[in-house]
C-alpha positions as CSV (number, residue, x, y, z in Angstrom):
1,V,-0.1,0.2,-0.4
2,V,0.9,3.0,-0.9
3,D,-0.2,6.6,0.3
4,I,0.7,9.8,-1.0
5,D,-0.7,12.5,0.6
6,G,-0.7,15.6,-2.2
7,A,0.2,15.7,-5.3
8,V,2.3,13.6,-8.4
9,D,3.7,14.3,-11.2
10,M,3.8,11.3,-14.5
11,A,6.6,12.5,-16.7
12,S,5.6,8.7,-18.2
13,S,3.2,5.9,-17.5
14,L,2.3,4.2,-14.5
15,T,0.9,1.0,-14.9
16,L,-1.7,-0.7,-11.8
17,A,-1.5,-4.3,-11.3
18,G,-5.0,-4.3,-8.6
19,N,-7.4,-1.8,-7.7
20,A,-6.7,1.5,-7.8
21,D,-8.8,4.4,-5.4
22,F,-9.0,8.6,-5.5
23,N,-10.4,10.2,-3.1
24,G,-10.2,13.7,-4.6
25,S,-10.2,14.8,-8.1
26,I,-8.2,13.2,-10.9
27,D,-7.5,16.0,-13.4
28,V,-6.4,14.7,-17.0
29,D,-4.8,16.1,-19.7
30,G,-5.2,14.3,-22.8
31,H,-6.8,11.1,-24.0
32,T,-7.5,8.9,-22.0
33,E,-8.8,5.0,-22.5
34,L,-11.0,3.7,-20.0
35,D,-12.0,-0.8,-20.5
36,N,-14.8,0.2,-18.2
37,L,-16.1,3.0,-16.4
38,G,-19.0,3.2,-13.4
39,V,-20.0,6.2,-12.2
40,S,-21.4,6.7,-9.0
41,G,-22.4,10.4,-8.8
42,I,-22.8,13.1,-11.8
43,S,-20.9,13.6,-14.6
44,T,-20.6,17.0,-16.0
45,F,-19.2,17.0,-20.3
46,S,-18.3,20.6,-21.5
47,N,-17.9,19.4,-25.2
48,D,-19.5,17.2,-27.3
49,V,-20.2,13.3,-26.6
50,N,-19.7,10.6,-28.2
51,F,-22.0,7.7,-28.3
52,T,-20.8,4.6,-30.8
53,T,-23.1,2.4,-32.0
54,A,-23.5,-1.3,-33.7
55,N,-24.1,-0.2,-37.2
56,G,-21.6,2.7,-36.7
57,N,-23.5,5.9,-37.3
58,N,-23.4,6.7,-34.0
59,L,-25.4,9.2,-31.9
60,L,-23.5,12.7,-30.5
61,L,-24.5,14.7,-28.5
62,D,-22.9,17.7,-30.0
63,N,-22.4,20.7,-27.5
64,S,-22.3,23.7,-29.8
65,D,-25.2,23.2,-31.4
66,N,-27.3,22.1,-28.9
67,S,-28.4,19.4,-30.1
68,L,-28.4,15.5,-29.4
69,K,-28.0,13.8,-33.5
70,F,-28.7,10.4,-34.3
71,G,-26.7,9.0,-36.9
72,D,-28.8,7.3,-39.4
73,N,-30.8,4.3,-39.0
74,V,-30.1,5.3,-34.7
75,K,-33.6,4.9,-33.4
76,A,-34.6,7.0,-30.8
77,K,-37.0,4.2,-29.4
78,F,-39.6,5.4,-26.1
79,G,-42.1,3.2,-24.1
80,T,-41.0,-0.1,-22.0
81,G,-39.3,-3.4,-23.4
82,T,-38.0,-2.7,-26.8
83,G,-39.6,0.5,-26.8
84,D,-43.6,1.4,-28.2
85,L,-42.9,4.0,-30.5
86,E,-39.7,4.6,-32.5
87,I,-38.2,7.6,-34.3
88,Y,-35.3,7.6,-37.5
89,H,-34.1,8.5,-40.3
90,T,-33.0,5.8,-42.4
91,G,-30.9,7.6,-44.5
92,S,-33.8,8.9,-48.1
93,G,-37.0,9.0,-45.1
94,S,-37.7,9.7,-41.8
95,V,-40.3,7.4,-39.5
96,I,-42.3,7.5,-36.7
97,N,-43.6,4.3,-36.2
98,D,-45.9,2.9,-33.8
99,V,-44.8,-0.7,-33.0
100,G,-46.2,-1.3,-30.0
101,V,-50.0,-1.5,-27.8
102,G,-52.2,1.8,-28.7
103,H,-52.9,4.1,-30.5
104,L,-49.9,6.9,-32.4
105,H,-51.9,10.5,-31.4
106,L,-49.7,13.5,-33.2
107,R,-51.4,16.0,-31.4
108,V,-51.5,20.3,-32.6
109,S,-52.7,22.3,-29.8
110,G,-55.7,21.3,-27.9
111,S,-57.7,18.6,-29.0
112,N,-57.3,19.5,-32.8
113,R,-55.0,16.5,-33.9
114,I,-54.6,13.1,-35.9
115,N,-54.8,9.5,-34.8
116,I,-52.8,6.9,-36.5
117,Q,-54.6,3.6,-35.4
118,P,-53.7,0.3,-37.4
119,D,-57.2,0.3,-39.2
120,N,-58.5,3.5,-40.2
121,V,-56.8,7.3,-40.1
122,Q,-59.2,9.8,-38.2
123,L,-58.4,13.9,-38.5
124,C,-60.1,15.3,-35.1
125,H,-60.6,19.1,-34.2
126,S,-61.6,19.6,-31.3
127,G,-62.0,16.7,-29.9
128,N,-64.3,15.4,-33.0
129,S,-63.0,13.3,-36.2
130,K,-64.5,15.4,-38.9
131,L,-62.9,12.8,-41.8
132,E,-61.7,8.6,-40.8
133,T,-60.1,7.1,-43.7
134,T,-62.5,3.6,-44.5
135,S,-62.5,-0.2,-45.9
136,T,-64.0,1.5,-48.8
137,G,-62.8,5.3,-48.5
138,I,-63.6,8.0,-46.3
139,T,-66.1,9.8,-44.0
140,V,-66.7,13.1,-43.6
141,T,-68.4,15.0,-40.4
142,G,-69.9,17.8,-41.1
143,T,-69.8,20.6,-44.1
144,V,-67.4,20.1,-46.9
145,V,-66.4,23.1,-49.4
146,S,-64.7,22.4,-52.2
147,T,-63.7,24.7,-54.9
148,G,-64.9,21.8,-57.5
149,A,-65.1,18.1,-57.0
150,D,-64.5,14.9,-59.7
151,I,-66.8,11.8,-59.0
152,N,-66.2,9.2,-60.9
153,G,-69.0,6.6,-60.6
154,D,-72.6,7.0,-57.8
155,L,-73.5,10.0,-55.9
156,D,-75.6,9.4,-52.9
157,V,-77.3,11.7,-51.6
158,D,-79.5,11.8,-48.9
159,G,-81.7,14.8,-48.3
160,H,-81.7,18.5,-49.5
161,T,-79.4,19.1,-51.9
162,N,-78.6,22.8,-54.0
163,L,-77.2,22.9,-57.4
164,D,-76.2,26.7,-58.7
165,N,-75.5,25.2,-61.8
166,L,-76.2,21.4,-63.1
167,S,-75.9,20.6,-66.5
168,V,-76.4,16.4,-67.4
169,A,-74.7,15.4,-70.1
170,G,-76.8,11.9,-70.0
171,V,-79.8,10.4,-68.7
172,S,-81.1,11.9,-65.7
173,T,-84.4,9.5,-64.5
174,F,-86.4,11.3,-61.1
175,A,-87.8,8.4,-59.1
176,G,-90.0,11.3,-57.1
177,A,-90.9,14.8,-58.3
178,A,-88.7,17.2,-60.2
179,T,-89.5,20.9,-59.1
180,F,-88.3,23.4,-61.4
181,S,-87.9,26.9,-60.2
182,D,-86.8,28.6,-63.6
183,T,-87.0,28.1,-66.8
184,V,-86.1,24.7,-68.2
185,T,-83.7,24.3,-71.3
186,H,-84.5,21.9,-73.7
187,N,-82.8,21.1,-76.9
188,S,-82.5,24.7,-77.4
189,T,-86.0,25.1,-76.8
190,T,-87.6,26.8,-73.5
191,S,-90.5,24.2,-73.1
192,L,-90.8,20.9,-72.9
């Protein structure tokens, strides 16, 4: 056992065959390589910290940019176990992957959100679903305001329909009474 009470200045290397117990500060100028480091207190890093990953793309705590930078295909995982949510960049695109239990909710402000579930997607306003995907298309709740619509197929309207201008290129069949409040033109003739 060697007990040193004061500073030690070494010009060459020091080799210890056993454990070393330091009860004060250690000041190292230059590169330090440690095979295994256990820290039981607070660690303060004043420069960048690079975490080496298995794929070599690494994770960098960038001091000058105040950011945590994930290399390509290095995932930020949230949740228990293997992670219920993954966020990462593939090199050619960005991925937000909900791989766990539950649904992915993207909240904008208050109760405005996008709910992404395995069987549908909902766009919500004030907590109410306004547009929802289904296995056959979409369901819209509320009023649709559009500058145009091109519908290839049948149009089924339940309720009153007010059309400012209607041009029919084919045959029209009316199952009930048809009321026209203005002039009807047929083959350039105003009478039927």
